N, C-alpha and C positions, 0 to 999 in steps of 0.2 A: 291456536296459535297465532302470533302476535308479530307487528310488521315492523321493522324500523322505521323509527318517526325521520332519522335524518334522510333514510331514503326517500321518504316524502315529500320531505322539504326541497330533495333535490331535484326529485321529479316537476314538483309543482315551479320550481325556480326553473326548470326548462320548458316549460312551456307555457309561462310566462312571457320567457325570453322570445320564442318562438313566435307568438301570437305579437311580441310590440315588432319583431324583424319582421312578419308579413304585414302587419300594421304600417311599417314605414314604408316597405316595398310597393304596396300599394299605392299609398300617397305618392311614391315617388315616381312610379307608373301611370300615372293618370294620362291616358288614350284618347281625352276627348283633344281635338285639335286647339292649339294654342295653348295649351297645359302642360309645358314642358318645365322643368324642375330644375331646380339649382344641383341636386344629386345627378342628375343623368348629364348635367352638363360637365360635372368635375369627375366624371367615372373616363378612368384612363385608358381602360382597355376592356375587351370584352369577355364576359365568364364564359361563353362558349368556345370562343378560339384566341386566346390572348396574340395571338400573331396576327391577327384581324386588322387590317387596314381602316375597316368601316364596318358597320354594325345595323341592318334593320330592328329597330328599338320597337319598331311595332306595324304590321303590315294587315292593312284589312283592304277587302273587296267586297262587293256585291253586284249580282248580276240578275236582272230578272226582268220580267214583261211587263210592260206598262200599254194601257189599251187607250185610245186617242179616238174619241166618239166621233163617227163618220170616217174614219181614216185606218184603221185596225191597229195591231199591234207592232209596237218596235222594242227593240232591246235598251235597257238602263243599264250602264256597269258605274257605279261609283268605289273612288280608289283615294284610299287615307294610307300614307305612308312617312314613319318618320325614323328619318336614316343617323346615326351617330358617325362624327369623323374621327378617326384618332389621330390620322399622320397625313403626311401629301400625297401619299399612296393612294389614299381612299378621296381624294380630291374630283377624283373620275367621277365620282356617285353623286357630285353635285349636278350633273348634266342627266336629265331624264328626257329620255327618246320615246314619243308615242305613235304606233302606228296608226293609221286613219284609211278606211278600202273604200272605194267607190266603185261604181257601176253604172256608168251613163249618169243621167239626173240624182242618181241614189246617192249619197253621202253619208259618212260616217261626221259625226263635229263636236267637240271638245265646249266644253261649258263650264261654269261655276269654280274655275279655276283661283284656289285661294294657297298662296307658298310664304313661307318666311324662312328665313335663317336665322338661327339664336347663339348669342357669342356671351360668356358671363366676364363682365369688366368691373372691375370694382366691386364687387358679390353681386351685381345685381345682373339681371337676363337681360341685355340688349336683342331687338328683332329689328330685322332689315326685310320688308316685304320685297317680291318680285318687282321688280318693274319693265315697262313695256318694252325696253332695249333688250332684254335679257330673253324675250320669247322670237321663236324662228318656225318657219315654215316652207319644207322644199319638196318638189312630187320625185320621189324615189321611182313609179312606171307611172303605166299609165292606170293602173289600177291601187297605186297604192301612194297617199299622201305622207309625210310624216311631219308631226308638230314636237317641236322641243323647248325646253326652257333652262337655263344655267342657272343657278341661284347667287346670288352678291354676297357679298362681305363673308368669304370662307375661308377659315383658318383650320388648324389643325387644333381638335376640341370641339368644335362649331357642331351644331344639329340642324339639319334641314328637314323640313315638313311641308307634305302638298298634301293639298284635294282636289278633286276635280272629278267630271262626269262624262261619260260617252254617250250619245246620242246615236243610236243604231237601229237602219230599216232592215239588216241583215239578220232576222232573226232566226237565222238556220246557222248562224256561223258565231260560235261560241268560242272568243279566246280562251288557250289552255288556262287553267289554272295552275301559276307556277309556285310551289312550296318550298324548292330550293335554290339557293343562288349561291355565287362565287364567295357570298359576302356571309357570315351566321347572321340567321332572323330569333331575337327575344320572343317574338311572340305574334302569331299569325291567325287572323279571325277571318273567313272565306262562307259567304253564303251564295244559293244558287236557287232560285225560285221563280217556277214554271208552274201556267197553270193547268191544269189535269189533260189539255186539250194536246198541251206538248207532250209526245213520249221519247225519252233520249237514251242513246245508248252511251255508256262509263268506260272510257278507256284508260289506265293507271298504267303511268310509266315511273319507272325508279324505284329505290331500295328502298324506301323510308316506309315504314310499316303504320300507314293511314286508315284513319277508320271513321266513314262519314257518318255525321248524326243525322235521321230522316223524320219530319214532322208532316204533320198536314193541315191546313187550317181553310176554316170555311170562308170564302170572299165573294163579293159580286162587283158585277160592272154595269154601268147604264150604257145606252147603246141608243143611236138613233137609226134609220133607214127611212128610203122613200118608196113604197108600194104604189102600184098604180090602183086606180082609183074612181069613180064618177061613169058616164055611161055617153052616150047620145043625143043630141042636141033635138028639138024638134023643125031645125030647120027644113029638113028633108032626110030621106032615107040614105043610110051610108055617110053622110057626113057629120060625124061624132067628133067629140071633140075630147080627148085623152086627157088624163089628169094625174098627176101624182100626190099623195100625202105622206108627210112626216111623219113617223109612228116611232116613238120612245120606249123603251122599255128598258128591264131590268134581270140580268141571270146571275143565278148562285152557280157559283161550282166550286172544285175543289183546287187549293193551289198545294204544289208540293214545295218543301223547302229540304235544299241538302247543306248542312255547315259540316267545316272542317274548324277545330279551334288546336293549335298545336304550337308547342313552345320551344325555345332552344333547340332549334334546328342547326346544324351545323354545318360547315359548305362544303361545296365541292369544289374539291382541289384540282387543278390543272396533274395529270400523270404521263409520262413518255408512253409510246405506243396505244395514245387511244384516239380511235376513229375520228369523232365529235364528242366533246362532253358534255351539251347539251342534251343529247340523245340518251345520257341516263340522268339525267335532272329529275327530280323527283315531282310530279305534278300530278293533275287528271286533267281530260279532254271529254267535252260532253258534247255526243254526236248526234243529231236531230235526226229519229228514225222515220217517224211520222206523226202526221197529227190527225186528231179526229173531234172536228166543231157537232156541235149539236146541229142534226138532222142533215149530219154531212157524211158522206164515207170517208175511208183513210186515205190519205194523200203522204205517200211514202218519199222519203228525203235519203234514206241512207240507200247508198249504192252497193254493189257486188263491182269486181274488178270488171267483171264485162260490161258495166253499165260503163265504167270510167274510161275503156278505152273505147266503148264506142261513141262517147261522148268526146272525147280529145280527138277521134278520126274525122268525128263530121263536123267538127271546127274548121272551117275555110281557111284559117292559117296551119294547117297540119294536111288533112287530106289530100284537098284541091292543090296545095302545093305541091305533094307528090308525086301528084300526076302528070304534072308540066314537062316537058321533056323537047318541048320547040326551041327553046331558046338556046341548048348545047349539043343538038342532033349534027350540026354540021362540022361543029371541031372534034365532037366525040367519035365520031365514024372516021374521020382522016387520022384519026389516033390510035384506034384500036385496031384499023382495017385488016391489017394482016397479023394480028393476033390469033393463035388459037388457043394455047394454054391458057387454061382458067385462073392459074394462079398469077400469070403474067400480066393479065389482063386486068386484075383485083390490083395488084402492083401498080401499075403504072394507073389506072382510073383515080387509085388514091391521092399519087402521088401529084395527078394533073388537080385534083381540087383543091390541094394546100397550096399548091402553088398559083393557081386562080382568084383562090378568095382567102383572104387573112380575116382570123376572129378581132370582133371588136370589144371582145373582154367583156360581153353580156351573157348572162343563161335566158334559158328559154325554152320551152317545147314547142314553140307557135313563132311563127315567123313574123316579123316587125315591117319590114316594106318587100319581103318578098324575095322569091328564091331567084327570079330573074334579073329583078335590080339588085341584089346581091352578087350576080353573077356579073354582070356589066359593070357594077361599081368596084369588083374586086374586094367587097369587102361586108361581113353577115354575122348574124348573132347562131348561137349553137345548133339552133333548129334549121336556119336557113344554110347554113353549110352541110350539115349533115343529113338531111334532108333530100337537101342536091345530091351527095355523093349518093345513097340510096336509091334515089332516081335513074342516075350516071349506072351504076352497077347493076339493075334491075334489065334497063334500056340494052345491056350488055349480054344479057340473058343469063346473068348469075343470079341465085338466089339468094335474095337481099331483103330486109325489113327492118323498119325503125322498131329503138328499142328506149322505152321512157327510163331515164334514173334522176335518183335523188340523190345530190351530189351530196358529199360529206358533212358540206357545212349546211346541208338543209334536213340533215336527220335523216331519219327511218321513216317510212309511208308503214303505218300499224297498222292502219285500216284503209279500206278502198275509198279514196278521196282524189279529186285530181289536181288539188294542191299539193298534194304528196309528192309529185317528180316536177322538177325544174330544170330537166335536160333532154336531149338527144343524142343518142350514138346510133353508131348504123350496124348491121349483121350481115357476114355472108354465110351461105353455108354452103362447105367444100368437103367433098370429100367423107361426108357425114359428121362432117366436123363443123360447127359454130365457131366464127371470126369475129370479134367485136374491133368496131374501127371509131378513132375520132377524129378527125380532120380538120379540126378545131386547133389542135399541137401540130405544131412543125416537125417538131422530133419523135413523135408516136409512129411506131409501125402498125401493120397488122397483128391484132394481140397482143397490142401492150398500149394498151390505154392511161391517159394522164391518172397519176394518184388521185385528183378529184375527184374522180368519176368510179374510185373502186368502193363503192357502199353496199355489200351486201348481194340484194338481188333489184336485176331491173325487169321491166315486163315489155316480151317484144311484141308488135303488132302484126299480127298477121295479114292476109289479103282476105280471107275466109269472115273477115273483124271479129273474130278469138283474138284471144290472145293465151303465151306463155310466159312461163320463168325463165330468167338467165342467171347463172353466179356471175357477178361481175370481177370477184377477185381471181386472177391470173393462178393458172396451175404449174407454167412453167418458171423455174427459176432464175431469177436475178441470181447474176455473180461479180464478183469482183476478184480478180487475179493479180495479185502483186509480187512482184518481185523483185530483190533487195540485196544490193551488193555493197558491203561497208568492209572500210579500212579504219580500222583502230589505232590511235597513235598515243605512245607513251605520256605525253603532257595532257590527258584527259579531253580531247579531242576526236571527232570521227569526220570524216566524208565517204560519201558515196555514191548511188544512181539507184535511182526507185522507178519502177514499171508497172503501170496498173494499167488493166485491158478490163474492159465493163461491158457486160454483156445483160439483155432484155431490158428489166425495168433498171437496173442501176445505171446502162447507157442512157435511157431515157432522161432519169435525174442527172448524171453528168452533164449531160449535153444542155439541158435546159440551164442549168445552175452557169455552165460554160457560155452561152451562147448570152444567158442575160445581164453577166455581168461582166465579159468581155476577160480578156488578159490580164487587165493591171489590178484589177479592184478581185478576181477567182486570188491569183497571186498573194493578194494581201491578206483575203483571206486564208488562204494556205500556211503562209506564213503564223499568222494569229492562232489557228488552231492546231500546231504542229509546234507549239514551244519555243517560237520566236528562231524557228531556222533558218539557215542561210539559203537560198536558192541559186540554183543557176544551169543554165542547157537547157531552159523549161521549151517543151515541145510536145503538142498536142496532135494527133492524127484524125483524120476519118471523124473529123468533127462533125463535117455537113454531109459526108458520105454516109448515109444510112444503111448501102449494102453491106457496108464493112463497120467493125467494130471498133469503137473509138476507143486510142493510147494514148496514153498523160506518161510523161518521163521528164524526169528532171535531176538534176545533181544536186544534192545538197551539203552543209555543212555544220556541224553542231556543236555546242560545247554544254552543255547542258544537262545531257542524257550519262554522263561517265564520270562517276566518282575514283578519281586517282590520291589514294592514301596512303606514303609513304611507300613499300613495297607492292605494295597491290592496286588492283585496277577492277574496281566494281560496277556493272551496266546490266540492265534487262536486254537481252537479244534482240527485241524488237525495237528497242529504241524508243524514237516521239510516236511510234505508231502503235503501241501498245494502251488499249482502254486502260485507263486509269481511275472511274469510277464508275461502280455500281448504280445504272438509272433507277434500280428498282430500291426504294428506298421506303416506303409505307407498310406495316406492319400486316396490313391487309389487303384486300382490293376485290370489288363487288360487279367489276363489267371485263369485260373481254381483252385481252393483250390484243394491240392490231399493229402488225408487223407491213399491213397494204400487199405485202407479196413472200413469198418463200424466197428464200436467199441463203447464198453459200459464200464464203469469203476464204479464200486459199491464200496462204503466204507463202513466201520461198524466200528463204534469206541464207547468205552468206557473207561469215562476220570472217574478216581476216584479221588476225590475233598481232598484238607488233610485236618484233622480234624483242627478244632477250625475258620474254614470259612464256610462261606455260599454264595452264588450265588448271587451277586446284580443286572446283567445283564446278560443276553446272546444274540446273535444275533437272528434275528427273521427267522424264517422259510419262505425259497420262492420255488418257482416255475418258470421258465421262458422258453420259445421254441424258436425254430427259425421257420421262416415261413415255410409254406409246409410242415410239420412233417419234417424237416431235421435234426434236433436234439434237445435235450431236457437236461435242468439243473434240479434239485431240492435239495434242501440241508433243512433236516429237524432235528431239535435238542429239547430235550427235558430234565428237570432236574427230577429225581424221585430221592428224600432223600437227599446223600451225593455223586450222582452218576451223570453225563451227560450222556446222548447218542445221539449219533450222527447216521445220514445216508445220505452219500452222492451219488448222480448218475448222471452222465457223460455220454452224451450218443450223436452219432452221426451215422445215420441211413442209408448214402451213402456212397461211397468211395471217390468221387468227386463232391466238390460240383459248381456250374457254377461263374463266375465271378461276374456275378452280385446279389449275395448275400454277396459279399464282406462285405459291409459296415455295413450287418446285424450284420453276425460274429463277425466284431471285433467288435460291441458294446456287442453282447452274452458273449463273449470272458471276454470284462472289468468288467460288472457287476457278471461275474461269478467267477472271481479271487478278485473283491471287498470283494463278501460275503467271499470268502474261509479266508480272511486273516482279517476279522471284530473279535475282540474279544471279550472272555468273561471277565466278572470283579468279581473276590472275594473281599469279605472284609471278615476282621478280626472279628470275635464274641468279 
């Protein structure tokens, strides 16, 4: 059998071309610090995601243990990052923020910082080093500092590059290795090296398929220590003179190295109805399980949830504060002395705490200045307010316990750790049912927590030192009931009235928005969100009366929702209330769809038709449902004389839908929006 010589020539050409291109790529992608190429600077867009505003061309991190003779181990993290900025939206990546932890005299610090901005000017690479005035340092909290720097001379097409090292005494606290960002990553190299004396547990999150490479190396360290030596002098019995001697030695040990080498990582993009995007960002966290040094027993660092609860409760800024009652006893006694109904007691105490102490907008599971001072000053953090509430409810003989919560912005605590929780709410068991409360929110009600706390599960701390899991998502359905009365006019305009009644979490959301913006800015948003309608006779009832449902009503005039063409009129019966766009655009989705709470929106419309017109056609009435009773939609329209009657129901029965239902949900929303925007056709008689 012979082989086509032309085929062989073509094959050799392809191989040669590949080798040339690969060689060019390797030259252009020299990842040594300072070796930025012209090819990188002229690159106009990311090959991973052409829409990206910036891109990590190279991301390197190595975390390892360093032994200091006479002191012990500390933790070193070396970072090197090179970022390409494609447009002005990417300028935000020219600022790097680094969190540094501290505890008493122990503190993390940065050293060996080098940073440059690169631009291509007249076909030459121009370098601009970071200056002193571009560096900043602030204290975020008692235990966290933040050092940051902003790169100079940033332009569209710039490349920034920086290297630094973090020295940490906290050998048990390994920051998460993050693989996925909001912008694409061309190449990542990650190394984690630890002596055999440190045993770690690996926790992986996200949806990237990452496989670590594991290696072992023989290493040694030199050490010094002082040991007792010598004896007594002959000055007399019992008059010995103790001495110490410095002993030097060398220990051989095995070093464990875990590495990751990743290429072309797509960015994690914002999508609608996501709890907290960082919860799904691919990365790996190493948690110190235990240490075992030569001639020593194991020392365990890994915690169970029972350990976490015990540690939190024993903190004086938690457990001791929870036990204090003297500061409120007299006031509370006078308020509840005539109350016998438990629900009434609960409501009264909850309202009292909200009116007595305002939230300072800071999170925390521990008090800062204490419950007594918060009570006296009238301001406190989440722990001070809700531990105070728990103590008052308990004092009133209601079964109340604090609940540890991780807010949405803090992520989900995937394994037992005190740092996993950053917030406290209160709970009461009434008639066999656990009711959650948060007195930091002025508009919340018993059982209606602010959305920031609706993050999967909390951990209730019981009086016997144990804990139990509490579902933070509500089961009660939020709702908006809308009543619309419309008068259509022959010239293509319409006027009418709308009345909205809000319930449960929708009521909380409405009150928060209206209270925060007040009427003028709220109305501006209402006009903007509804295609520039003209609003009149705006009124809100029960916005401050939490015992009643808030009601919003207003008149409107619109000229943009109706098309009058020749002798016909076309319009969607819901006018500007119809959802115009499907929020679900991605082809696939790997994380859950989080609506925060189950909801039901019911809209009833009466449309009065203009004189001299009759209905030529109306959309068909339909009903569609999601699988497994996850939700349903119905659209019912009737023509009665010169009036159209429309009822629309939109319902989602669960706060969170698994990702496996994404395509069904996308299709469901598509059909729903198509139906809501179908036109009624009127013909002039």
